[in-house]
C-alpha positions, 0 to 999 in steps of 0.5 A: 500500500505504501509503495502504491501511494508513493505515486502522484495522486492524480496518476493513481486516480487515473489508474484506478479509473482505467482499471474500473472502466476496463472491468465495466467494459468486460462485464458489458460485453460478456453478459446479456442485457437484464430485463430492465435494460431491454425494456428501456431499449424498447422505449427507443423504438417509440420515442415519446415525451414520457413513459409509464415508469420514468421520464423520457431521457433514457429512451432518447439516449438509447434512440441516439446510440442505437442509430449510431451503433445498431441494436447491440449491447454496445449501443445500450451500454455505451453511456454506463461505460463512459459514466465511470470516467466522467464521475471519477473526474468530477468527484476528483475535481470537486474533492480536490477543489474543496480541500485544496488537496489532490489526495482528497480527490484520490481517496474520493475516486478510490471510494467511488470504484470500490463498491458494487453499487457504482461498479454495477452502474458502470455497465448496466443502462438504467435511468439511474445512469444519466440521473447520477451523471447529471446530479454530479454535474449539477453539484459540480457546476453549482459549486463552480458558480459559488466559487467564481461568483459566476452566473454562467455556472449557475445557469449551467447547473440549471441545465444539468438539473433539468436533464436530471429531471428528464432522467429520473424523478428522484432528481427533484430532491436536489432542488430544495437541498440547493436552496437549503445550502443557500439559506445556510451559507451567509457567503452565498445567500445573496444568490437568492436575490439574484434573478439568474438563480430563478432563471436557472430554475425556470430553465430546468422546468422548461427542459422537464416540460415534455414529461409534464405534458405527456403526463397531463395527457395520460392522467398523470399516470407516471407521477402517481405510479412512482409516488405509490411505488416509492411511498405508499406500497406497504409490503412488510412491517416498518422494521422489516423494510428498514432492515432490508434497506440497511442490508442492501446498502451494506451489501452494495457499498460494502460494510466498511465504506458504508460505515465510513460514509455515515461516520464522515457525515456525523463527524463533520457536521458540527464543524460544517455548521460552525464554519459554513464553508461553501465546499463542505457545506454544499457536499454535506447538504447534497448528500446526507439529507437524501440518504436520510430521506430514503432511510425514512422511506424504508420504514413506509415501503420497500426501498430498492438498494439503488434508489439512494445512489445520488445521495452517495456522490457528494458523500464520497467526495466529503469522505475522501476529504475526511480520509485525506486529512487523517490517513497520513497522521493516524495509523488507526485511520490508515488501517480503517481505510485499507480494510474498508477499501480492501473489503470493498474491492474484494466484494467487487471482484467476487461479484465480477467473477460470479457474473462471468462464471459461477464460481460460487455454488449459489442457487442461480434463482437467488444469485443476483448475477444469474439474470445476466445470462440465459435469455440467449439460450432460451431464444435458441431453444425456442427456435429449436422447437419452432424448427420442428413445425411444418413450414405452414405452421411456423409462427410469423410473430411471438406474443409473450406473457410479461414485459420482461421476457417480451423486452429481452426476446424483442431485443434478441429478435429485433429485425428478424421476427416481431415480438409483442407483450400481450395483455399487459397489466400496465397498459402504457408498456411500450412492448405491448401489441397494438390493435393494428399489429394484432390485425396484421396477424389475423389468421396467421400462426403465432407463438404464445410464450408464457411464464411456466411451468404449467402457467395459467396465462393461456387460460386467462386469454381464453379463445379471444386471440385463438385456440392455443396448442401446447408445444413444450415447456423450456427449463433454462439453467445457468450455463456452467452452474453447479446447480441446475435450478432453472433461471427461466421456465416458459411454456410454448403454445402455438396459436395456428390461426391468430385472432384480433382480440381487440375486435372481440366484444 
């Protein structure tokens, strides 16, 4: 460790970033899309001002990248791969600038790369990817504006904030936190009287306006869904959902790094409130209230492990500053840092290895890396069953039970055979079959793929779409896994003469 640290901190930060980016690239091109990635890709086939689940920017980005790189994993995952170096640069710069110490930037970068949460975000494309980027860009630009007393930087922060809102709704948490910072900071409170601050806020609102317009035309369905999903969906007792949240944070951040972040928040708060220095106050205010918000939310509903991700960005920069002030002067803190980072990198390495090859004998059904594999095998097995049919009975399209399987199969079959979701529970899904598409399949053979084994979905459909004939049940295990427990199980039915169910009474 001491030999390693003899290098320049900037060089070390670049080395760590390049290593992390290499790992992300290997994972991106060695694993299959997960269901949500394929679903977000399906948005790009139907560019809209909004979508049922989230604002539209993810779909717009994927529309651009797929037109540049085709329907490939590169197109879907290029932004997450690039996000790692961008975030590392931003977090290095803000930690270095706030503390006037390049080692603070180094510690912030190494903390960013030594946890599963940001390692996964470095190759999986979800709305978190652009949101996290724009969250950090907003904080960085706002800090530059405060330091340089520059209206241009404040306007740029408004631009980034608006793009963050177009990525994911939780970005809205940042706005009141920036106002709270201005209220708490005597040095910067004058910005509240400057028109440019309010112009910046209006700019953000204008950028977000397409999603508001879309929701106004769809009964505010996206806003209502996310509110219910995040705040009102009681799945268990408050203590149980909080412990689930806590366990997820310890796993995703690693115990050492998570505790370091919490300790930094507690230990630095008295001095930050006393001195009200711009940098430390801004980093604290834009991180720990977010983490407190999601911790509170976990007592009301299940909080997914990735939801508080934006709250860790400024906290990692502040923790990097805290470590840089203590590691050289204290053997205790040096050991804490070494152990915390060592455990974090070990966990990242184990998950990285497990994602590529199942080295741990975990049941694939509970192994979180299992869903990175198996869909290509299912696709091949489906074609094998289809090839056994006479040419006149081979399906001209597939209809699928569930948006996850339909999105993944649509991605794999794109340009070859149409794949649709049939009878979605949420009718704004972009994978669903439309009346015009159903009419075009009238009287033709269609394959029905339902979740199995022995699923009852075909019975729910009845004869509205045609009379289904059972073909096979597929059990798809994870390749090379010691356990043959299936990752996917689906029943295949042939509908020899498809009916347009939309035209039925």
